C-alpha positions as semicolon CSV with decimal commas, in nm:
position;residue;x (nm);y (nm);z (nm)
1;M;-7,935;5,886;-15,774
2;S;-8,268;6,010;-15,916
3;E;-8,434;5,934;-15,581
4;Q;-8,166;6,126;-15,390
5;L;-8,205;6,428;-15,620
6;A;-8,583;6,420;-15,581
7;A;-8,549;6,403;-15,201
8;L;-8,338;6,721;-15,216
9;G;-8,595;6,900;-15,429
10;I;-8,362;6,923;-15,731
11;P;-8,553;6,912;-16,061
12;V;-8,438;6,661;-16,323
13;Y;-8,503;6,714;-16,694
14;E;-8,591;6,406;-16,899
15;G;-8,378;6,413;-17,213
16;F;-8,148;6,686;-17,349
17;A;-8,272;7,003;-17,515
18;A;-8,168;7,365;-17,565
19;S;-8,479;7,473;-17,372
20;N;-8,340;7,308;-17,057
21;L;-8,125;7,622;-17,019
22;D;-8,419;7,867;-17,029
23;W;-8,390;7,918;-16,651
24;S;-8,054;8,094;-16,713
25;P;-7,805;7,899;-16,498
26;D;-7,481;8,071;-16,396
27;M;-7,276;7,788;-16,543
28;V;-7,316;7,446;-16,702
29;V;-7,132;7,147;-16,558
30;V;-7,032;6,918;-16,845
31;G;-6,987;6,545;-16,783
32;N;-6,699;6,361;-16,943
33;V;-6,933;6,161;-17,167
34;N;-7,056;6,477;-17,340
35;S;-6,884;6,607;-17,654
36;K;-6,846;6,961;-17,785
37;D;-7,142;6,892;-18,019
38;H;-7,380;6,809;-17,735
39;V;-7,702;7,011;-17,776
40;E;-7,681;7,175;-17,434
41;V;-7,308;7,245;-17,466
42;V;-7,373;7,422;-17,798
43;E;-7,665;7,616;-17,650
44;A;-7,468;7,720;-17,340
45;Q;-7,191;7,860;-17,557
46;A;-7,444;8,041;-17,777
47;R;-7,595;8,203;-17,466
48;G;-7,253;8,293;-17,321
49;I;-7,293;8,061;-17,020
50;S;-6,965;7,938;-16,871
51;L;-6,876;7,570;-16,899
52;T;-6,698;7,380;-16,625
53;S;-6,648;7,021;-16,514
54;F;-6,764;6,859;-16,195
55;P;-6,407;6,786;-16,070
56;A;-6,310;7,151;-16,128
57;L;-6,621;7,274;-15,949
58;L;-6,565;7,041;-15,653
59;G;-6,201;7,147;-15,623
60;E;-6,269;7,520;-15,647
61;R;-6,586;7,548;-15,439
62;F;-6,540;7,280;-15,172
63;L;-6,184;7,145;-15,147
64;A;-5,979;7,465;-15,169
65;S;-6,053;7,564;-14,809
66;R;-6,053;7,211;-14,657
67;H;-5,809;6,935;-14,569
68;S;-5,857;6,733;-14,886
69;I;-5,813;6,357;-14,827
70;V;-5,810;6,191;-15,168
71;I;-5,840;5,813;-15,205
72;A;-5,697;5,706;-15,541
73;G;-5,599;5,378;-15,708
74;T;-5,709;5,140;-15,978
75;H;-5,911;4,927;-15,735
76;G;-6,061;4,976;-15,390
77;K;-6,129;5,350;-15,405
78;T;-6,498;5,344;-15,314
79;T;-6,456;5,103;-15,023
80;T;-6,151;5,281;-14,881
81;T;-6,311;5,625;-14,918
82;S;-6,619;5,504;-14,729
83;L;-6,408;5,350;-14,450
84;V;-6,195;5,665;-14,404
85;A;-6,504;5,885;-14,387
86;H;-6,670;5,649;-14,140
87;I;-6,368;5,646;-13,909
88;L;-6,355;6,027;-13,912
89;L;-6,727;6,039;-13,835
90;E;-6,680;5,799;-13,543
91;A;-6,390;6,017;-13,422
92;G;-6,621;6,319;-13,401
93;R;-6,441;6,514;-13,675
94;D;-6,762;6,580;-13,877
95;P;-6,600;6,530;-14,220
96;S;-6,739;6,601;-14,564
97;L;-6,756;6,319;-14,818
98;F;-6,795;6,257;-15,188
99;V;-6,780;5,896;-15,307
100;G;-6,906;5,704;-15,609
101;G;-7,124;5,473;-15,403
102;V;-7,375;5,472;-15,117
103;P;-7,207;5,379;-14,785
104;V;-7,430;5,202;-14,534
105;A;-7,325;5,439;-14,256
106;T;-7,434;5,757;-14,439
107;G;-7,709;5,633;-14,672
108;Q;-7,586;5,863;-14,948
109;G;-7,267;5,922;-15,142
110;W;-7,210;6,276;-15,024
111;R;-7,191;6,462;-14,696
112;L;-7,118;6,824;-14,611
113;G;-6,983;6,842;-14,257
114;L;-6,855;7,131;-14,049
115;G;-6,511;6,980;-13,987
116;D;-6,195;7,058;-14,181
117;D;-6,163;6,713;-14,344
118;F;-6,311;6,641;-14,687
119;V;-6,277;6,280;-14,803
120;V;-6,314;6,233;-15,178
121;E;-6,281;5,939;-15,414
122;G;-6,014;6,034;-15,668
123;D;-6,071;5,890;-16,015
124;E;-5,796;5,880;-16,278
125;Y;-6,048;5,891;-16,564
126;D;-6,054;6,202;-16,782
127;T;-6,245;6,514;-16,681
128;A;-6,428;6,661;-16,983
129;F;-6,398;6,706;-17,357
130;F;-6,215;7,033;-17,292
131;D;-5,997;6,886;-17,013
132;K;-5,847;6,544;-17,086
133;G;-5,651;6,535;-16,759
134;S;-5,753;6,296;-16,481
135;K;-6,030;6,402;-16,246
136;F;-5,814;6,369;-15,935
137;L;-5,580;6,643;-16,060
138;H;-5,849;6,892;-15,951
139;Y;-5,880;6,763;-15,595
140;R;-5,597;6,953;-15,419
141;P;-5,476;6,656;-15,209
142;R;-5,306;6,721;-14,876
143;T;-5,343;6,363;-14,760
144;A;-5,373;6,087;-15,019
145;V;-5,399;5,710;-15,038
146;I;-5,301;5,507;-15,345
147;T;-5,442;5,155;-15,321
148;S;-5,301;5,020;-15,648
149;V;-5,179;5,123;-15,993
150;E;-5,262;4,894;-16,284
151;L;-5,357;4,923;-16,651
152;D;-5,725;5,020;-16,668
153;H;-5,952;5,252;-16,868
154;V;-5,779;5,146;-17,188
155;D;-6,013;5,372;-17,385
156;I;-5,813;5,671;-17,260
157;F;-5,484;5,518;-17,138
158;E;-5,283;5,358;-17,418
159;S;-5,035;5,187;-17,187
160;L;-4,946;5,119;-16,824
161;E;-4,684;5,394;-16,850
162;A;-4,961;5,642;-16,936
163;V;-5,146;5,535;-16,621
164;R;-4,827;5,576;-16,417
165;D;-4,781;5,927;-16,557
166;A;-5,131;6,028;-16,444
167;F;-5,059;5,906;-16,092
168;R;-4,718;6,076;-16,089
169;R;-4,890;6,407;-16,168
170;F;-5,133;6,340;-15,883
171;V;-4,852;6,262;-15,636
172;A;-4,672;6,584;-15,736
173;L;-4,973;6,784;-15,611
174;I;-4,933;6,671;-15,249
175;P;-4,751;6,950;-15,064
176;P;-4,429;6,902;-14,866
177;A;-4,362;7,035;-14,516
178;P;-4,462;7,268;-14,360
179;E;-4,806;7,197;-14,512
180;D;-4,797;6,842;-14,373
181;G;-4,871;6,664;-14,699
182;R;-4,877;6,287;-14,665
183;L;-4,909;5,994;-14,905
184;I;-5,007;5,645;-14,788
185;V;-4,934;5,383;-15,053
186;C;-4,992;5,009;-15,080
187;H;-4,660;4,828;-15,045
188;E;-4,804;4,528;-15,230
189;S;-4,865;4,726;-15,551
190;P;-4,525;4,767;-15,723
191;D;-4,645;5,045;-15,951
192;A;-4,810;5,233;-15,665
193;V;-4,473;5,228;-15,487
194;L;-4,303;5,333;-15,812
195;V;-4,516;5,645;-15,865
196;S;-4,463;5,745;-15,501
197;Q;-4,085;5,763;-15,532
198;N;-4,077;6,124;-15,651
199;A;-4,322;6,254;-15,390
200;R;-4,232;6,583;-15,222
201;C;-4,430;6,490;-14,913
202;A;-4,390;6,229;-14,641
203;V;-4,468;5,877;-14,769
204;E;-4,590;5,581;-14,563
205;R;-4,662;5,228;-14,681
206;Y;-4,917;4,971;-14,570
207;A;-4,947;4,596;-14,624
208;V;-5,128;4,282;-14,516
209;V;-4,900;4,031;-14,341
210;D;-4,982;3,660;-14,324
211;G;-5,070;3,533;-13,981
212;N;-4,899;3,736;-13,711
213;G;-4,568;3,779;-13,893
214;D;-4,339;4,078;-13,919
215;P;-4,392;4,339;-14,192
216;P;-4,137;4,436;-14,458
217;P;-3,894;4,700;-14,321
218;Q;-4,040;4,983;-14,533
219;V;-4,395;4,931;-14,404
220;T;-4,534;5,152;-14,126
221;W;-4,897;5,029;-14,121
222;W;-4,983;4,661;-14,148
223;A;-5,271;4,423;-14,088
224;T;-5,235;4,080;-13,930
225;N;-5,460;3,792;-13,828
226;V;-5,717;3,855;-14,100
227;E;-6,030;3,651;-14,035
228;Y;-6,323;3,607;-14,274
229;L;-6,626;3,557;-14,054
230;K;-6,991;3,478;-14,113
231;S;-7,219;3,707;-14,313
232;G;-6,930;3,881;-14,491
233;R;-6,769;4,011;-14,171
234;V;-6,394;4,064;-14,161
235;A;-6,176;4,106;-13,852
236;F;-5,809;4,201;-13,843
237;N;-5,548;4,375;-13,633
238;V;-5,379;4,691;-13,759
239;H;-5,032;4,784;-13,634
240;H;-4,853;5,116;-13,667
241;A;-4,481;5,165;-13,623
242;P;-4,358;5,510;-13,736
243;N;-4,050;5,487;-13,961
244;G;-4,075;5,110;-13,949
245;N;-4,010;5,087;-13,573
246;G;-4,100;5,258;-13,248
247;G;-4,412;5,253;-13,031
248;L;-4,669;4,998;-13,144
249;K;-5,035;5,082;-13,149
250;L;-5,275;4,796;-13,209
251;V;-5,610;4,874;-13,366
252;A;-5,859;4,590;-13,354
253;V;-6,107;4,640;-13,635
254;E;-6,416;4,429;-13,677
255;Y;-6,735;4,432;-13,879
256;F;-7,026;4,300;-13,680
257;Q;-7,402;4,284;-13,709
258;A;-7,583;4,512;-13,467
259;N;-7,867;4,283;-13,363
260;A;-8,024;4,212;-13,029
261;G;-7,858;3,902;-12,888
262;Q;-7,560;3,921;-13,125
263;A;-7,246;3,772;-12,975
264;R;-7,021;4,047;-12,848
265;P;-6,689;4,109;-13,023
266;T;-6,363;4,033;-12,845
267;I;-6,065;4,259;-12,784
268;M;-5,725;4,099;-12,729
269;G;-5,908;3,772;-12,669
270;Q;-6,141;3,917;-12,404
271;P;-6,519;3,974;-12,446
272;F;-6,604;4,337;-12,519
273;D;-6,889;4,458;-12,298
274;G;-6,879;4,827;-12,386
275;P;-7,134;5,019;-12,589
276;M;-7,168;4,970;-12,963
277;A;-7,133;5,323;-13,094
278;G;-7,432;5,467;-13,273
279;H;-7,666;5,170;-13,219
280;E;-7,978;5,168;-13,008
281;P;-8,224;4,880;-12,943
282;G;-8,474;4,847;-13,224
283;M;-8,257;5,008;-13,492
284;P;-8,271;4,838;-13,835
285;E;-8,031;4,552;-13,899
286;H;-7,722;4,660;-14,092
287;Y;-7,347;4,624;-14,102
288;D;-7,113;4,888;-13,975
289;L;-6,745;4,940;-13,898
290;H;-6,637;4,966;-13,538
291;F;-6,284;4,990;-13,410
292;W;-6,098;4,978;-13,084
293;I;-5,757;5,135;-13,035
294;W;-5,511;4,986;-12,786
295;Q;-5,145;5,037;-12,709
296;P;-4,900;4,869;-12,472
297;N;-4,824;5,056;-12,149
298;P;-4,470;5,058;-11,997
299;D;-4,542;4,721;-11,832
300;G;-4,628;4,565;-12,168
301;V;-4,998;4,539;-12,084
302;F;-5,239;4,659;-12,351
303;A;-5,462;4,945;-12,243
304;P;-5,696;5,186;-12,427
305;W;-5,512;5,446;-12,634
306;N;-5,604;5,811;-12,577
307;P;-5,541;5,980;-12,915
308;S;-5,464;6,348;-12,956
309;V;-5,796;6,402;-13,135
310;S;-6,130;6,338;-12,976
311;C;-6,256;5,990;-13,061
312;A;-6,601;6,002;-12,906
313;H;-6,702;5,659;-13,039
314;A;-6,369;5,476;-13,038
315;H;-6,341;5,203;-12,776
């Protein structure tokens, strides 16, 4: 993080002191580890400088005018946030991003795009000493994912029911029609399903199904044929059936290493000879997510799917 701040030309003060506010900032953003007795909190109040939290600032200044896509859950938030942002980038939607990690595809944990979508990792931890509510309550979700709900952060949550209550408050923020709010929840997490039951918005569930079996009837998105390949690669098929039935779309998703001479991935059992989006000869070795979207035509033959949005790098 210090290297990223330095690259942006943002000065960093070593240690805390009242004199760090001599440049007269408009406001002071207080982290949730800082108490009301913190030297710079006390000095800001003495100088009449407004205090705020980072979640509040992000919600007010960046998310209020965007399509906020919030990825929440006890586990898997950083990975899922990075994957969603990457897919939107590959689809040409130019999203913004804030995630508590450094995705390979972006090289940094933030991105300010020109598109309407803003993907943010939504943490249930508390916000600041003056705001003990969860961070994600500031993030104005219109689309949200809940990967799991379990007892965690026991320093602030005294019980699993307290964790559930935080997630219920989050779910209540997602707007109903006509604002097209949507919640996607993991079917395999009983408490994630539980907190979704009072949602005002549309709710969809996802799951991983063993082999090539059928999903539970409530599931609309499911993965099959999960393969764990060499070098940490994972391949799987993703199916979508609105309302549990209807037209099937098959999305073949595969991690692969973009190296000269690397074996080409396969689609529906056939070698894929198309371009690998975003990679040119001589680029550094790294891992990336690539996906191919197919659907059956009226004859039952799988053919490329043409989505309603532009997917410049989807094959």
